Biopython code that builds the backbone (N, CA, C, O; Angstrom):
import numpy as np
from Bio.PDB.StructureBuilder import StructureBuilder

atoms = [
    (1, "MET", "N", (0.843, -1.177, 0.000)),
    (1, "MET", "CA", (0.000, 0.000, 0.000)),
    (1, "MET", "C", (0.885, 1.235, 0.000)),
    (1, "MET", "O", (1.853, 1.329, 0.755)),
    (2, "THR", "N", (0.539, 2.166, -0.849)),
    (2, "THR", "CA", (1.251, 3.432, -0.907)),
    (2, "THR", "C", (0.614, 4.391, 0.090)),
    (2, "THR", "O", (-0.602, 4.583, 0.080)),
    (3, "ILE", "N", (1.429, 4.992, 0.946)),
    (3, "ILE", "CA", (0.935, 5.932, 1.944)),
    (3, "ILE", "C", (1.587, 7.289, 1.707)),
    (3, "ILE", "O", (2.808, 7.411, 1.611)),
    (4, "LYS", "N", (0.727, 8.307, 1.617)),
    (4, "LYS", "CA", (1.192, 9.680, 1.457)),
    (4, "LYS", "C", (0.627, 10.501, 2.606)),
    (4, "LYS", "O", (-0.562, 10.417, 2.914)),
    (5, "ILE", "N", (1.478, 11.289, 3.233)),
    (5, "ILE", "CA", (1.040, 12.185, 4.292)),
    (5, "ILE", "C", (1.271, 13.613, 3.829)),
    (5, "ILE", "O", (2.387, 13.998, 3.481)),
    (6, "TYR", "N", (0.209, 14.381, 3.830)),
    (6, "TYR", "CA", (0.281, 15.804, 3.508)),
    (6, "TYR", "C", (0.324, 16.531, 4.841)),
    (6, "TYR", "O", (-0.604, 16.418, 5.643)),
    (7, "SER", "N", (1.397, 17.276, 5.082)),
    (7, "SER", "CA", (1.625, 17.849, 6.403)),
    (7, "SER", "C", (2.199, 19.255, 6.302)),
    (7, "SER", "O", (2.552, 19.732, 5.224)),
    (8, "THR", "N", (2.280, 19.904, 7.463)),
    (8, "THR", "CA", (3.016, 21.167, 7.571)),
    (8, "THR", "C", (4.044, 21.026, 8.681)),
    (8, "THR", "O", (3.921, 20.159, 9.546)),
    (9, "SER", "N", (5.046, 21.872, 8.653)),
    (9, "SER", "CA", (6.122, 21.787, 9.645)),
    (9, "SER", "C", (5.660, 22.191, 11.040)),
    (9, "SER", "O", (6.305, 21.828, 12.023)),
    (10, "SER", "N", (4.560, 22.934, 11.151)),
    (10, "SER", "CA", (4.107, 23.401, 12.463)),
    (10, "SER", "C", (2.946, 22.586, 13.038)),
    (10, "SER", "O", (2.407, 22.947, 14.085)),
    (11, "CYS", "N", (2.558, 21.510, 12.383)),
    (11, "CYS", "CA", (1.384, 20.724, 12.777)),
    (11, "CYS", "C", (1.770, 19.600, 13.740)),
    (11, "CYS", "O", (2.470, 18.669, 13.343)),
    (12, "PRO", "N", (1.322, 19.671, 15.012)),
    (12, "PRO", "CA", (1.668, 18.607, 15.958)),
    (12, "PRO", "C", (1.057, 17.256, 15.594)),
    (12, "PRO", "O", (1.691, 16.226, 15.819)),
    (13, "TRP", "N", (-0.162, 17.229, 15.035)),
    (13, "TRP", "CA", (-0.774, 15.947, 14.671)),
    (13, "TRP", "C", (-0.099, 15.320, 13.475)),
    (13, "TRP", "O", (-0.132, 14.100, 13.311)),
    (14, "CYS", "N", (0.514, 16.137, 12.637)),
    (14, "CYS", "CA", (1.301, 15.610, 11.519)),
    (14, "CYS", "C", (2.503, 14.841, 12.067)),
    (14, "CYS", "O", (2.830, 13.755, 11.588)),
    (15, "THR", "N", (3.148, 15.413, 13.066)),
    (15, "THR", "CA", (4.296, 14.759, 13.705)),
    (15, "THR", "C", (3.871, 13.453, 14.354)),
    (15, "THR", "O", (4.569, 12.446, 14.238)),
    (16, "VAL", "N", (2.735, 13.462, 15.034)),
    (16, "VAL", "CA", (2.207, 12.241, 15.667)),
    (16, "VAL", "C", (1.983, 11.166, 14.601)),
    (16, "VAL", "O", (2.370, 10.013, 14.789)),
    (17, "ALA", "N", (1.363, 11.541, 13.491)),
    (17, "ALA", "CA", (1.074, 10.579, 12.427)),
    (17, "ALA", "C", (2.364, 9.990, 11.850)),
    (17, "ALA", "O", (2.479, 8.775, 11.685)),
    (18, "LYS", "N", (3.327, 10.854, 11.547)),
    (18, "LYS", "CA", (4.586, 10.366, 10.966)),
    (18, "LYS", "C", (5.338, 9.475, 11.948)),
    (18, "LYS", "O", (5.893, 8.449, 11.554)),
    (19, "ASN", "N", (5.358, 9.856, 13.212)),
    (19, "ASN", "CA", (6.011, 9.019, 14.222)),
    (19, "ASN", "C", (5.311, 7.671, 14.361)),
    (19, "ASN", "O", (5.970, 6.646, 14.534)),
    (20, "TYR", "N", (3.998, 7.665, 14.287)),
    (20, "TYR", "CA", (3.227, 6.420, 14.365)),
    (20, "TYR", "C", (3.687, 5.453, 13.270)),
    (20, "TYR", "O", (3.969, 4.287, 13.546)),
    (21, "PHE", "N", (3.761, 5.939, 12.036)),
    (21, "PHE", "CA", (4.184, 5.069, 10.934)),
    (21, "PHE", "C", (5.646, 4.652, 11.082)),
    (21, "PHE", "O", (5.982, 3.492, 10.844)),
    (22, "ARG", "N", (6.515, 5.582, 11.471)),
    (22, "ARG", "CA", (7.941, 5.245, 11.660)),
    (22, "ARG", "C", (8.124, 4.165, 12.715)),
    (22, "ARG", "O", (8.879, 3.215, 12.509)),
    (23, "GLU", "N", (7.436, 4.307, 13.848)),
    (23, "GLU", "CA", (7.568, 3.338, 14.948)),
    (23, "GLU", "C", (7.135, 1.941, 14.528)),
    (23, "GLU", "O", (7.594, 0.950, 15.097)),
    (24, "ARG", "N", (6.260, 1.858, 13.543)),
    (24, "ARG", "CA", (5.767, 0.561, 13.069)),
    (24, "ARG", "C", (6.497, 0.079, 11.823)),
    (24, "ARG", "O", (6.167, -0.970, 11.269)),
    (25, "GLY", "N", (7.487, 0.845, 11.385)),
    (25, "GLY", "CA", (8.257, 0.457, 10.207)),
    (25, "GLY", "C", (7.462, 0.530, 8.915)),
    (25, "GLY", "O", (7.760, -0.182, 7.956)),
    (26, "VAL", "N", (6.444, 1.398, 8.888)),
    (26, "VAL", "CA", (5.600, 1.545, 7.701)),
    (26, "VAL", "C", (6.146, 2.691, 6.854)),
    (26, "VAL", "O", (6.293, 3.815, 7.333)),
    (27, "LYS", "N", (6.441, 2.396, 5.600)),
    (27, "LYS", "CA", (6.992, 3.413, 4.701)),
    (27, "LYS", "C", (5.892, 4.366, 4.253)),
    (27, "LYS", "O", (4.752, 3.964, 4.019)),
    (28, "PHE", "N", (6.258, 5.626, 4.139)),
    (28, "PHE", "CA", (5.320, 6.639, 3.669)),
    (28, "PHE", "C", (6.105, 7.752, 2.993)),
    (28, "PHE", "O", (7.314, 7.887, 3.184)),
    (29, "THR", "N", (5.406, 8.534, 2.211)),
    (29, "THR", "CA", (5.991, 9.719, 1.600)),
    (29, "THR", "C", (5.346, 10.928, 2.249)),
    (29, "THR", "O", (4.122, 11.009, 2.346)),
    (30, "ASP", "N", (6.164, 11.864, 2.692)),
    (30, "ASP", "CA", (5.685, 13.072, 3.361)),
    (30, "ASP", "C", (5.767, 14.246, 2.395)),
    (30, "ASP", "O", (6.819, 14.526, 1.821)),
    (31, "TYR", "N", (4.644, 14.921, 2.227)),
    (31, "TYR", "CA", (4.602, 16.118, 1.393)),
    (31, "TYR", "C", (4.353, 17.324, 2.286)),
    (31, "TYR", "O", (3.306, 17.424, 2.926)),
    (32, "GLY", "N", (5.308, 18.234, 2.329)),
    (32, "GLY", "CA", (5.188, 19.460, 3.120)),
    (32, "GLY", "C", (4.386, 20.487, 2.349)),
    (32, "GLY", "O", (4.935, 21.235, 1.539)),
    (33, "VAL", "N", (3.088, 20.524, 2.602)),
    (33, "VAL", "CA", (2.213, 21.402, 1.818)),
    (33, "VAL", "C", (2.421, 22.880, 2.143)),
    (33, "VAL", "O", (1.952, 23.745, 1.403)),
    (34, "ASP", "N", (3.114, 23.178, 3.234)),
    (34, "ASP", "CA", (3.434, 24.574, 3.530)),
    (34, "ASP", "C", (4.597, 25.071, 2.671)),
    (34, "ASP", "O", (4.854, 26.273, 2.606)),
    (35, "ARG", "N", (5.298, 24.151, 2.014)),
    (35, "ARG", "CA", (6.429, 24.510, 1.161)),
    (35, "ARG", "C", (6.196, 24.161, -0.309)),
    (35, "ARG", "O", (6.980, 24.553, -1.174)),
    (36, "ASP", "N", (5.114, 23.420, -0.592)),
    (36, "ASP", "CA", (4.883, 22.931, -1.952)),
    (36, "ASP", "C", (3.436, 23.216, -2.369)),
    (36, "ASP", "O", (2.538, 22.426, -2.078)),
    (37, "PRO", "N", (3.213, 24.344, -3.050)),
    (37, "PRO", "CA", (1.842, 24.718, -3.440)),
    (37, "PRO", "C", (1.132, 23.666, -4.300)),
    (37, "PRO", "O", (-0.082, 23.494, -4.189)),
    (38, "ALA", "N", (1.870, 22.972, -5.144)),
    (38, "ALA", "CA", (1.252, 21.949, -5.991)),
    (38, "ALA", "C", (0.723, 20.793, -5.142)),
    (38, "ALA", "O", (-0.365, 20.279, -5.404)),
    (39, "LYS", "N", (1.481, 20.385, -4.134)),
    (39, "LYS", "CA", (1.028, 19.302, -3.248)),
    (39, "LYS", "C", (-0.132, 19.773, -2.368)),
    (39, "LYS", "O", (-1.012, 18.985, -2.022)),
    (40, "TYR", "N", (-0.129, 21.062, -2.006)),
    (40, "TYR", "CA", (-1.254, 21.614, -1.257)),
    (40, "TYR", "C", (-2.531, 21.503, -2.091)),
    (40, "TYR", "O", (-3.570, 21.081, -1.582)),
    (41, "GLU", "N", (-2.456, 21.879, -3.360)),
    (41, "GLU", "CA", (-3.619, 21.784, -4.246)),
    (41, "GLU", "C", (-4.060, 20.335, -4.410)),
    (41, "GLU", "O", (-5.256, 20.044, -4.418)),
    (42, "GLU", "N", (-3.099, 19.429, -4.540)),
    (42, "GLU", "CA", (-3.404, 17.998, -4.657)),
    (42, "GLU", "C", (-4.149, 17.518, -3.406)),
    (42, "GLU", "O", (-5.139, 16.793, -3.505)),
    (43, "MET", "N", (-3.663, 17.929, -2.232)),
    (43, "MET", "CA", (-4.287, 17.545, -0.969)),
    (43, "MET", "C", (-5.736, 18.034, -0.906)),
    (43, "MET", "O", (-6.632, 17.279, -0.526)),
    (44, "VAL", "N", (-5.963, 19.279, -1.271)),
    (44, "VAL", "CA", (-7.313, 19.846, -1.221)),
    (44, "VAL", "C", (-8.229, 19.120, -2.211)),
    (44, "VAL", "O", (-9.390, 18.857, -1.898)),
    (45, "ARG", "N", (-7.719, 18.799, -3.394)),
    (45, "ARG", "CA", (-8.514, 18.045, -4.379)),
    (45, "ARG", "C", (-8.923, 16.687, -3.831)),
    (45, "ARG", "O", (-10.067, 16.263, -3.994)),
    (46, "LYS", "N", (-7.989, 16.008, -3.182)),
    (46, "LYS", "CA", (-8.276, 14.667, -2.653)),
    (46, "LYS", "C", (-9.223, 14.694, -1.458)),
    (46, "LYS", "O", (-10.133, 13.871, -1.359)),
    (47, "SER", "N", (-9.005, 15.639, -0.558)),
    (47, "SER", "CA", (-9.703, 15.610, 0.735)),
    (47, "SER", "C", (-10.861, 16.602, 0.843)),
    (47, "SER", "O", (-11.722, 16.462, 1.713)),
    (48, "HIS", "N", (-10.883, 17.595, -0.031)),
    (48, "HIS", "CA", (-11.850, 18.691, 0.064)),
    (48, "HIS", "C", (-11.708, 19.428, 1.392)),
    (48, "HIS", "O", (-12.661, 20.030, 1.885)),
    (49, "GLN", "N", (-10.507, 19.372, 1.964)),
    (49, "GLN", "CA", (-10.204, 20.005, 3.244)),
    (49, "GLN", "C", (-8.910, 20.803, 3.104)),
    (49, "GLN", "O", (-8.090, 20.541, 2.224)),
    (50, "MET", "N", (-8.747, 21.786, 3.996)),
    (50, "MET", "CA", (-7.500, 22.549, 4.009)),
    (50, "MET", "C", (-6.663, 22.234, 5.245)),
    (50, "MET", "O", (-5.534, 22.708, 5.364)),
    (51, "GLY", "N", (-7.206, 21.440, 6.165)),
    (51, "GLY", "CA", (-6.483, 21.088, 7.379)),
    (51, "GLY", "C", (-5.566, 19.905, 7.166)),
    (51, "GLY", "O", (-5.759, 19.109, 6.247)),
    (52, "VAL", "N", (-4.576, 19.799, 8.014)),
    (52, "VAL", "CA", (-3.609, 18.696, 7.965)),
    (52, "VAL", "C", (-3.592, 17.990, 9.321)),
    (52, "VAL", "O", (-4.014, 18.576, 10.318)),
    (53, "PRO", "N", (-3.126, 16.774, 9.381)),
    (53, "PRO", "CA", (-2.631, 15.972, 8.263)),
    (53, "PRO", "C", (-3.765, 15.384, 7.429)),
    (53, "PRO", "O", (-4.867, 15.139, 7.918)),
    (54, "VAL", "N", (-3.457, 15.172, 6.170)),
    (54, "VAL", "CA", (-4.292, 14.364, 5.296)),
    (54, "VAL", "C", (-3.437, 13.160, 4.945)),
    (54, "VAL", "O", (-2.299, 13.301, 4.499)),
    (55, "ILE", "N", (-3.995, 11.979, 5.151)),
    (55, "ILE", "CA", (-3.256, 10.737, 4.926)),
    (55, "ILE", "C", (-3.977, 9.943, 3.842)),
    (55, "ILE", "O", (-5.145, 9.585, 3.991)),
    (56, "ASP", "N", (-3.272, 9.677, 2.764)),
    (56, "ASP", "CA", (-3.796, 8.882, 1.656)),
    (56, "ASP", "C", (-3.191, 7.494, 1.789)),
    (56, "ASP", "O", (-1.988, 7.305, 1.608)),
    (57, "MET", "N", (-4.041, 6.531, 2.106)),
    (57, "MET", "CA", (-3.587, 5.152, 2.297)),
    (57, "MET", "C", (-4.126, 4.307, 1.148)),
    (57, "MET", "O", (-5.203, 3.718, 1.242)),
    (58, "GLY", "N", (-3.369, 4.260, 0.079)),
    (58, "GLY", "CA", (-3.782, 3.471, -1.071)),
    (58, "GLY", "C", (-5.092, 3.933, -1.681)),
    (58, "GLY", "O", (-5.859, 3.119, -2.197)),
    (59, "GLY", "N", (-5.354, 5.223, -1.627)),
    (59, "GLY", "CA", (-6.578, 5.775, -2.191)),
    (59, "GLY", "C", (-7.649, 6.085, -1.161)),
    (59, "GLY", "O", (-8.592, 6.820, -1.455)),
    (60, "LYS", "N", (-7.522, 5.539, 0.038)),
    (60, "LYS", "CA", (-8.444, 5.872, 1.138)),
    (60, "LYS", "C", (-7.889, 7.123, 1.811)),
    (60, "LYS", "O", (-6.797, 7.094, 2.379)),
    (61, "VAL", "N", (-8.637, 8.216, 1.747)),
    (61, "VAL", "CA", (-8.158, 9.503, 2.249)),
    (61, "VAL", "C", (-8.719, 9.770, 3.639)),
    (61, "VAL", "O", (-9.933, 9.787, 3.845)),
    (62, "LEU", "N", (-7.811, 9.979, 4.586)),
    (62, "LEU", "CA", (-8.180, 10.264, 5.969)),
    (62, "LEU", "C", (-7.743, 11.684, 6.309)),
    (62, "LEU", "O", (-6.633, 12.103, 5.980)),
    (63, "VAL", "N", (-8.624, 12.410, 6.966)),
    (63, "VAL", "CA", (-8.302, 13.767, 7.399)),
    (63, "VAL", "C", (-8.079, 13.726, 8.900)),
    (63, "VAL", "O", (-8.955, 13.303, 9.655)),
    (64, "GLY", "N", (-6.901, 14.168, 9.330)),
    (64, "GLY", "CA", (-6.554, 14.108, 10.748)),
    (64, "GLY", "C", (-5.892, 12.780, 11.086)),
    (64, "GLY", "O", (-5.780, 11.886, 10.247)),
    (65, "PHE", "N", (-5.456, 12.676, 12.340)),
    (65, "PHE", "CA", (-4.830, 11.434, 12.796)),
    (65, "PHE", "C", (-5.919, 10.562, 13.404)),
    (65, "PHE", "O", (-6.223, 10.665, 14.592)),
    (66, "ASN", "N", (-6.501, 9.705, 12.574)),
    (66, "ASN", "CA", (-7.573, 8.806, 12.980)),
    (66, "ASN", "C", (-6.962, 7.415, 13.177)),
    (66, "ASN", "O", (-6.995, 6.571, 12.281)),
    (67, "LYS", "N", (-6.407, 7.200, 14.369)),
    (67, "LYS", "CA", (-5.656, 5.965, 14.639)),
    (67, "LYS", "C", (-6.469, 4.695, 14.392)),
    (67, "LYS", "O", (-5.952, 3.768, 13.767)),
    (68, "PRO", "N", (-7.728, 4.612, 14.859)),
    (68, "PRO", "CA", (-8.483, 3.369, 14.586)),
    (68, "PRO", "C", (-8.637, 3.084, 13.095)),
    (68, "PRO", "O", (-8.515, 1.935, 12.667)),
    (69, "GLU", "N", (-8.904, 4.116, 12.305)),
    (69, "GLU", "CA", (-9.060, 3.900, 10.863)),
    (69, "GLU", "C", (-7.725, 3.586, 10.202)),
    (69, "GLU", "O", (-7.673, 2.768, 9.284)),
    (70, "ILE", "N", (-6.648, 4.218, 10.651)),
    (70, "ILE", "CA", (-5.314, 3.902, 10.126)),
    (70, "ILE", "C", (-4.997, 2.434, 10.391)),
    (70, "ILE", "O", (-4.531, 1.726, 9.499)),
    (71, "GLU", "N", (-5.248, 1.981, 11.610)),
    (71, "GLU", "CA", (-4.975, 0.577, 11.950)),
    (71, "GLU", "C", (-5.845, -0.370, 11.133)),
    (71, "GLU", "O", (-5.386, -1.437, 10.725)),
    (72, "ARG", "N", (-7.099, 0.012, 10.892)),
    (72, "ARG", "CA", (-7.997, -0.801, 10.069)),
    (72, "ARG", "C", (-7.445, -0.928, 8.641)),
    (72, "ARG", "O", (-7.438, -2.016, 8.064)),
    (73, "GLN", "N", (-6.988, 0.188, 8.086)),
    (73, "GLN", "CA", (-6.439, 0.170, 6.725)),
    (73, "GLN", "C", (-5.140, -0.642, 6.648)),
    (73, "GLN", "O", (-4.921, -1.375, 5.683)),
    (74, "LEU", "N", (-4.288, -0.513, 7.659)),
    (74, "LEU", "CA", (-3.046, -1.300, 7.685)),
    (74, "LEU", "C", (-3.341, -2.783, 7.794)),
    (74, "LEU", "O", (-2.696, -3.599, 7.135)),
    (75, "ALA", "N", (-4.320, -3.139, 8.626)),
    (75, "ALA", "CA", (-4.685, -4.549, 8.787)),
    (75, "ALA", "C", (-5.269, -5.090, 7.495)),
    (75, "ALA", "O", (-4.985, -6.224, 7.108)),
    (76, "LYS", "N", (-6.084, -4.284, 6.824)),
    (76, "LYS", "CA", (-6.684, -4.706, 5.565)),
    (76, "LYS", "C", (-5.596, -4.930, 4.517)),
    (76, "LYS", "O", (-5.648, -5.889, 3.748)),
    (77, "SER", "N", (-4.617, -4.038, 4.498)),
    (77, "SER", "CA", (-3.525, -4.162, 3.549)),
    (77, "SER", "C", (-2.679, -5.406, 3.843)),
    (77, "SER", "O", (-2.274, -6.119, 2.926)),
    (78, "SER", "N", (-2.418, -5.658, 5.130)),
    (78, "SER", "CA", (-1.648, -6.845, 5.520)),
    (78, "SER", "C", (-2.374, -8.121, 5.147)),
    (78, "SER", "O", (-1.761, -9.081, 4.679)),
    (79, "ALA", "N", (-3.674, -8.132, 5.352)),
    (79, "ALA", "CA", (-4.473, -9.319, 5.036)),
    (79, "ALA", "C", (-4.481, -9.587, 3.543)),
    (79, "ALA", "O", (-4.433, -10.743, 3.124)),
    (80, "SER", "N", (-4.540, -8.533, 2.730)),
    (80, "SER", "CA", (-4.603, -8.731, 1.288)),
    (80, "SER", "C", (-3.261, -9.150, 0.702)),
    (80, "SER", "O", (-3.221, -9.787, -0.350)),
    (81, "THR", "N", (-2.156, -8.800, 1.372)),
    (81, "THR", "CA", (-0.846, -9.197, 0.855)),
    (81, "THR", "C", (-0.361, -10.504, 1.461)),
    (81, "THR", "O", (0.609, -11.083, 0.973)),
    (82, "ALA", "N", (-1.021, -10.986, 2.526)),
    (82, "ALA", "CA", (-0.584, -12.204, 3.201)),
    (82, "ALA", "C", (-0.944, -13.461, 2.413)),
    (82, "ALA", "O", (-0.257, -14.477, 2.517)),
    (83, "GLY", "N", (-2.015, -13.397, 1.630)),
    (83, "GLY", "CA", (-2.473, -14.617, 0.978)),
    (83, "GLY", "C", (-2.035, -14.690, -0.404)),
    (83, "GLY", "O", (-2.338, -15.661, -1.097)),
]
sb = StructureBuilder()
sb.init_structure("model")
sb.init_model(0)
sb.init_chain("A")
sb.init_seg("    ")
for serial, (resi, resn, name, xyz) in enumerate(atoms, 1):
    if name == "N":
        sb.init_residue(resn, " ", resi, " ")
    sb.init_atom(name, np.array(xyz, "f"), 0.0, 1.0, " ", f" {name:<3s}", serial, name[0])
structure = sb.get_structure()
């Protein structure tokens, strides 16, 4: 599963989200939307939101750090690649 995190350098929940994935050894790509206007526009198109973090987990777009849903998506991805 491809994971993209749209974040800003001043967002505490963005840091929480990135640390969560790092601690679990889950690879992700971080886009600093405060420094990259094109990625900011991409984030808004995907989420219809201007707040961060926005986490794209294989096409499932989550706004904010929604740990239960993140874990559900990771488990679903693990189950689909295990068989």
